[in-house]
N, CA, C and O of each residue as an XYZ file, in Angstrom:
388
protein
N      -1.224     16.253      7.967
C      -1.792     15.022      7.444
C      -0.733     14.270      6.652
O       0.012     14.861      5.871
N      -0.679     12.993      6.859
C       0.281     12.157      6.155
C      -0.134     11.970      4.700
O      -1.298     12.153      4.341
N       0.830     11.606      3.880
C       0.579     11.319      2.473
C       0.612      9.811      2.268
O       1.250      9.079      3.025
N      -0.079      9.366      1.244
C       0.043      7.969      0.856
C       0.456      7.894     -0.608
O       0.142      8.764     -1.420
N       1.166      6.827     -0.905
C       1.571      6.544     -2.279
C       1.197      5.089     -2.545
O       1.642      4.185     -1.838
N       0.378      4.872     -3.570
C      -0.093      3.532     -3.889
C       0.758      2.989     -5.031
O       0.838      3.588     -6.103
N       1.386      1.852     -4.784
C       2.256      1.222     -5.773
C       1.601     -0.078     -6.204
O       1.320     -0.946     -5.377
N       1.358     -0.209     -7.505
C       0.704     -1.393     -8.038
C       1.683     -2.219     -8.843
O       2.424     -1.696     -9.675
N       1.677     -3.525     -8.583
C       2.488     -4.484     -9.336
C       1.559     -5.639     -9.685
O       1.426     -6.596     -8.921
N       0.920     -5.541    -10.841
C      -0.066     -6.548    -11.222
C      -1.329     -6.373    -10.397
O      -1.901     -5.284    -10.355
N      -1.770     -7.455     -9.734
C      -3.007     -7.428     -8.949
C      -2.774     -7.138     -7.472
O      -3.659     -7.352     -6.644
N      -1.579     -6.649     -7.145
C      -1.270     -6.344     -5.745
C      -0.243     -5.225     -5.707
O       0.095     -4.636     -6.734
N       0.248     -4.941     -4.510
C       1.268     -3.913     -4.380
C       1.404     -3.458     -2.943
O       1.084     -4.197     -2.011
N       1.881     -2.236     -2.771
C       2.047     -1.665     -1.439
C       1.448     -0.269     -1.404
O       1.304      0.405     -2.423
N       1.108      0.131     -0.195
C       0.662      1.492      0.065
C       1.658      2.072      1.049
O       1.800      1.573      2.165
N       2.347      3.121      0.638
C       3.293      3.776      1.532
C       2.569      4.890      2.282
O       1.964      5.774      1.673
N       2.638      4.836      3.592
C       2.104      5.879      4.456
C       3.298      6.705      4.893
O       4.198      6.186      5.553
N       3.322      7.985      4.536
C       4.512      8.813      4.729
C       4.177     10.011      5.613
O       3.285     10.799      5.297
N       4.899     10.139      6.721
C       4.764     11.265      7.647
C       6.073     12.027      7.683
O       7.136     11.464      7.420
N       5.994     13.303      8.008
C       7.191     14.095      8.221
C       7.683     14.764      6.963
O       7.105     14.627      5.885
N       8.769     15.493      7.134
C       9.348     16.255      6.041
C      10.597     15.608      5.491
O      10.901     14.447      5.765
N      11.296     16.379      4.723
C      12.484     15.908      4.013
C      13.521     15.273      4.933
O      14.089     14.237      4.588
N      13.781     15.868      6.092
C      14.835     15.376      6.975
C      14.323     14.523      8.124
O      15.114     14.044      8.937
N      13.009     14.327      8.205
C      12.443     13.540      9.293
C      11.285     12.685      8.774
O      10.227     12.616      9.400
N      11.495     12.035      7.624
C      10.447     11.257      6.995
C      10.333      9.876      7.648
O      11.332      9.186      7.851
N       9.099      9.491      7.970
C       8.798      8.169      8.517
C       7.831      7.490      7.550
O       6.849      8.094      7.118
N       8.116      6.228      7.212
C       7.297      5.508      6.233
C       6.921      4.139      6.748
O       7.724      3.448      7.375
N       5.685      3.758      6.473
C       5.212      2.403      6.743
C       4.593      1.895      5.457
O       3.892      2.639      4.771
N       4.843      0.630      5.119
C       4.254      0.047      3.917
C       3.221     -1.011      4.291
O       3.478     -1.907      5.095
N       2.047     -0.877      3.685
C       0.975     -1.848      3.829
C       0.895     -2.660      2.539
O       1.033     -2.105      1.449
N       0.676     -3.960      2.652
C       0.486     -4.818      1.481
C      -0.991     -4.802      1.105
O      -1.851     -4.807      1.985
N      -1.296     -4.784     -0.192
C      -2.683     -4.839     -0.648
C      -2.811     -5.741     -1.858
O      -1.838     -5.995     -2.568
N      -4.037     -6.229     -2.086
C      -4.384     -7.012     -3.282
C      -5.771     -6.608     -3.744
O      -6.608     -6.202     -2.938
N      -6.013     -6.719     -5.048
C      -7.374     -6.557     -5.544
C      -8.204     -7.722     -5.039
O      -7.684     -8.820     -4.841
N      -9.486     -7.491     -4.831
C     -10.391     -8.538     -4.359
C     -11.228     -9.089     -5.499
O     -10.925     -8.887     -6.674
N     -12.281     -9.785     -5.123
C     -13.223    -10.334     -6.086
C     -14.633    -10.083     -5.591
O     -14.832     -9.655     -4.454
N     -15.610    -10.350     -6.440
C     -17.024    -10.119     -6.132
C     -17.210     -8.657     -5.738
O     -16.856     -7.768     -6.512
N     -17.758     -8.387     -4.551
C     -17.995     -6.994     -4.156
C     -16.804     -6.366     -3.429
O     -16.863     -5.195     -3.055
N     -15.727     -7.126     -3.223
C     -14.526     -6.594     -2.571
C     -13.592     -6.007     -3.627
O     -13.070     -6.724     -4.481
N     -13.394     -4.705     -3.554
C     -12.527     -4.007     -4.508
C     -11.065     -4.318     -4.211
O     -10.295     -4.653     -5.111
N     -10.687     -4.201     -2.921
C      -9.299     -4.447     -2.522
C      -9.237     -4.831     -1.051
O     -10.146     -4.539     -0.274
N      -8.133     -5.499     -0.685
C      -7.861     -5.897      0.696
C      -6.513     -5.319      1.090
O      -5.551     -5.399      0.327
N      -6.442     -4.736      2.284
C      -5.199     -4.134      2.778
C      -4.880     -4.769      4.131
O      -5.713     -4.764      5.038
N      -3.676     -5.313      4.260
C      -3.255     -5.971      5.497
C      -2.497     -5.000      6.397
O      -1.800     -4.104      5.921
N      -2.647     -5.196      7.708
C      -1.913     -4.409      8.697
C      -1.671     -5.279      9.929
O      -2.372     -6.273     10.115
N      -0.689     -4.928     10.784
C      -0.395     -5.734     11.976
C      -1.639     -5.903     12.855
O      -2.381     -4.950     13.093
N      -1.849     -7.131     13.328
C      -3.043     -7.459     14.111
C      -3.008     -6.928     15.534
O      -4.059     -6.697     16.131
N      -1.820     -6.730     16.087
C      -1.733     -6.314     17.489
C      -0.934     -5.020     17.634
O      -0.088     -4.687     16.803
N      -1.232     -4.304     18.717
C      -0.462     -3.103     19.016
C       0.990     -3.441     19.302
O       1.888     -2.696     18.912
N       1.232     -4.562     19.982
C       2.608     -4.963     20.317
C       3.433     -5.200     19.057
O       4.583     -4.769     18.972
N       2.849     -5.881     18.088
C       3.536     -6.151     16.816
C       3.851     -4.834     16.101
O       4.948     -4.648     15.576
N       2.883     -3.936     16.091
C       3.058     -2.612     15.463
C       4.146     -1.813     16.177
O       5.063     -1.294     15.541
N       4.037     -1.718     17.513
C       4.963     -0.904     18.302
C       6.405     -1.375     18.170
O       7.331     -0.563     18.154
N       6.593     -2.685     18.076
C       7.943     -3.234     17.935
C       8.550     -2.858     16.579
O       9.728     -2.511     16.492
N       7.740     -2.932     15.533
C       8.231     -2.651     14.185
C       8.366     -1.155     13.901
O       9.225     -0.740     13.124
N       7.508     -0.346     14.538
C       7.469      1.091     14.233
C       7.456      1.919     15.502
O       6.424      2.481     15.867
N       8.613      2.001     16.187
C       8.654      2.744     17.448
C       8.313      4.224     17.291
O       7.923      4.870     18.263
N       8.453      4.762     16.098
C       8.082      6.161     15.855
C       6.563      6.357     15.888
O       6.085      7.490     15.944
N       5.809      5.257     15.854
C       4.347      5.350     15.816
C       3.697      4.547     16.945
O       2.579      4.056     16.791
N       4.387      4.415     18.068
C       3.863      3.648     19.195
C       2.503      4.200     19.614
O       2.314      5.407     19.766
N       1.562      3.270     19.794
C       0.230      3.632     20.256
C      -0.670      4.267     19.212
O      -1.768      4.720     19.537
N      -0.223      4.308     17.959
C      -0.990      4.990     16.907
C      -1.430      4.055     15.796
O      -1.827      4.509     14.723
N      -1.362      2.744     16.042
C      -1.649      1.756     14.991
C      -2.977      2.039     14.291
O      -2.991      2.253     13.079
N      -4.073      2.046     15.012
C      -5.373      2.188     14.371
C      -5.608      3.602     13.833
O      -6.328      3.765     12.848
N      -5.028      4.612     14.447
C      -5.150      5.968     13.892
C      -4.523      6.025     12.501
O      -5.110      6.579     11.572
N      -3.333      5.451     12.363
C      -2.633      5.447     11.083
C      -3.359      4.565     10.079
O      -3.544      4.960      8.928
N      -3.770      3.376     10.500
C      -4.463      2.458      9.584
C      -5.771      3.087      9.080
O      -6.072      3.015      7.888
N      -6.531      3.690      9.967
C      -7.798      4.315      9.555
C      -7.557      5.473      8.594
O      -8.277      5.615      7.605
N      -6.552      6.304      8.872
C      -6.224      7.415      7.984
C      -5.813      6.898      6.612
O      -6.294      7.393      5.593
N      -4.924      5.901      6.578
C      -4.469      5.332      5.317
C      -5.648      4.765      4.531
O      -5.788      5.042      3.340
N      -6.503      3.967      5.191
C      -7.624      3.324      4.507
C      -8.595      4.357      3.936
O      -9.090      4.195      2.821
N      -8.861      5.397      4.684
C      -9.783      6.430      4.206
C      -9.189      7.193      3.024
O      -9.912      7.524      2.084
N      -7.890      7.478      3.053
C      -7.246      8.147      1.918
C      -7.292      7.273      0.671
O      -7.558      7.768     -0.424
N      -7.034      5.967      0.829
C      -7.099      5.048     -0.312
C      -8.519      5.011     -0.865
O      -8.718      5.094     -2.077
N      -9.499      4.888      0.013
C     -10.902      4.839     -0.421
C     -11.258      6.084     -1.221
O     -11.857      5.978     -2.291
N     -10.899      7.259     -0.718
C     -11.232      8.517     -1.400
C     -10.554      8.623     -2.765
O     -11.154      9.111     -3.722
N      -9.297      8.164     -2.855
C      -8.537      8.282     -4.099
C      -8.933      7.246     -5.146
O      -9.046      7.565     -6.330
N      -9.141      6.010     -4.709
C      -9.278      4.910     -5.667
C     -10.675      4.315     -5.794
O     -11.003      3.727     -6.824
N     -11.496      4.459     -4.764
C     -12.822      3.832     -4.792
C     -13.787      4.624     -3.909
O     -14.268      4.112     -2.898
N     -14.069      5.878     -4.291
C     -14.842      6.762     -3.414
C     -16.263      6.294     -3.120
O     -16.868      6.746     -2.148
N     -16.803      5.405     -3.934
C     -18.161      4.923     -3.673
C     -18.184      3.659     -2.815
O     -19.258      3.144     -2.503
N     -17.017      3.160     -2.434
C     -16.958      1.948     -1.617
C     -17.048      2.292     -0.127
O     -16.970      3.456      0.267
N     -17.214      1.255      0.680
C     -17.192      1.406      2.131
C     -16.036      0.583      2.682
O     -15.522     -0.314      2.013
N     -15.636      0.896      3.906
C     -14.561      0.150      4.563
C     -15.182     -0.901      5.480
O     -16.099     -0.610      6.247
N     -14.673     -2.113      5.387
C     -15.114     -3.201      6.255
C     -13.882     -3.712      6.994
O     -12.887     -4.094      6.378
N     -13.963     -3.712      8.318
C     -12.810     -4.060      9.151
C     -12.877     -5.506      9.606
O     -13.908     -5.967     10.095
N     -11.753     -6.226      9.439
C     -11.593     -7.579      9.942
C     -10.288     -7.622     10.724
O      -9.604     -6.605     10.841
N      -9.941     -8.763     11.250
C      -8.747     -8.920     12.076
C      -7.484     -8.795     11.228
O      -7.083     -9.748     10.560
N      -6.860     -7.617     11.258
C      -5.625     -7.389     10.512
C      -5.819     -7.092      9.039
O      -4.850     -7.051      8.282
N      -7.070     -6.883      8.619
C      -7.361     -6.592      7.209
C      -8.474     -5.555      7.145
O      -9.434     -5.608      7.914
N      -8.335     -4.624      6.230
C      -9.444     -3.723      5.912
C      -9.813     -3.977      4.452
O      -8.948     -4.051      3.579
N     -11.112     -4.108      4.210
C     -11.621     -4.372      2.864
C     -12.292     -3.120      2.330
O     -13.000     -2.430      3.064
N     -12.075     -2.824      1.064
C     -12.849     -1.809      0.358
C     -13.944     -2.568     -0.373
O     -13.662     -3.363     -1.269
N     -15.184     -2.326      0.006
C     -16.315     -3.094     -0.501
C     -17.230     -2.182     -1.299
O     -17.581     -1.089     -0.853
N     -17.615     -2.646     -2.498
C     -18.541     -1.881     -3.334
C     -19.894     -1.799     -2.692
O     -20.386     -2.770     -2.118
N     -20.499     -0.630     -2.791
C     -21.877     -0.472     -2.317
C     -22.798     -1.078     -3.366
O     -22.628     -0.836     -4.561
N     -23.754     -1.849     -2.930
C     -24.681     -2.479     -3.891
C     -25.961     -1.704     -3.995
O     -26.853     -2.086     -4.753
């Protein structure tokens, strides 16, 4: 299982998704921002497989597997009572009402 590291700089930051060991580490960074109203946070990711595959050849064909894993790890660590809402290139952590 990959690790994530959440870096906060004010009301936004990055989420590092890290696979592999010391000598074969692969990292992808997702941009995130805090939301408003019932949205706890928003996390952006590439909208298409082609865009993902070009930028991250080590993860070809795994875009949504990685994004889903990252989003679920963030939810469990930072907002376990929230739900994930998927939009085009964005995943939202939404408070349960």
